[in-house]
N, C-alpha and C positions, 0 to 999 in steps of 0.2 A: 733952587726950587722954581724960580720963574721959568727957567729954561724947560723944565719938565712940563709945566703947565702949557706953554706954548706948543710943545710937541704934542701933547694930548689934544689940544684945541685943534691943531692941524689935522690930526688923525680923525677927530670927530667930524670936522668939516668935509674932509675927503670921503669919509664913510657915508655922510649925509648925501653928498653929491652922487656917489655911486648907487645909493639906495634909490634916489630920485630917478636915475638913469635906468635901473633895474625895473622899476615900476612903469616907467614910460615905455620900455621895450615890451614888457608884458601886455600893455595895453595895445601897442601897435600890432603885436602878434595876434591878439584877440580880435582887433578890428579887421585885420587882414583875412583871418579865418572866416569871420562873419561875411565879409564881402565876397570871398570865394565861394562860400556855401550858397549865398543868394545868387550868384552867377551860375553855379552848377545847377541849382534848382530850376532856374529859368531855362537853361539849356535842355535839362531833362524834360520839362513840361513842353517845350517846343518840339523835342524829339518825339514824345508820345503823340502830340497833335499831328505831326508829319506822318508818322506810321499809320495813324488813324486814317488820314486822307489818302495815303497810298493804298490801304486796304479797300477803302470805299471806291477809289478809282479802279482798282483791280476787279472789284465786284460789278463794275459797269455803272456806278452811280455818278451822275453829272455833278461835279464839285460846286459849280455855281448854284445848282438847285439845292444841294445839300447845305451850303451856307445860308441861302434864303430860308430854307426850312427851319434851320437852327435859330434864325433871327425872329421867327414868328410863332414858335411853339411857346405855350404858356404852361408853366409848372406851378401847381398850386397845392397846398396842404403840406403836412409834414411827412416825412419819409423815414422816421426813426426806426420803424420795424419793417420797411419794405426790403431791405437787403439788396441782393442783386436784381430783384424784380424791378426796382426803380430804374436802374440803368438800362435794363432790357426794354421797359415800357418806353422810356425816352428815346432809345435808339430805334425802336420799331416805328415810332411816330415820325422821326426824322427820315428814316429810310423810305417810308410811305410817301412823305411829302416830296422827297427828292426824286421819287419815281412817279410823280403825278397826283398823289394824294387820293387815290380811288377809295381806299379803305376808310380814310378819315372823313370822306363825304358821307358815309353811312354810320360810323360809330367813332367813339372816342377810345383812347388808349389810357389805361390806368392800372393801379395796383390796389389790392386789398390790405388793410392793415391788420 
């Protein structure tokens, strides 16, 4: 009877070790997938920004002026209902500042809610 108990005990110990390893591997996989997703998201955001700057440059916009314009524009209020108008208004203001800011000397850019 004692022999049977020791055999069962070894089986349980081995099973517990394997289960701990399984859980550890699942966590490692999950962590690695999260790290990969975060890195891929950063690369995608950088790609979108690079394409935006390429487009602006191709449109003849001075990229240094564009960066300066983006740093001084103030966005206020909520835009819950603004939809695409918000992005368009912001881009219009940035483009104007990047091209000398003549329109913004006379009027502001905004959206209606």
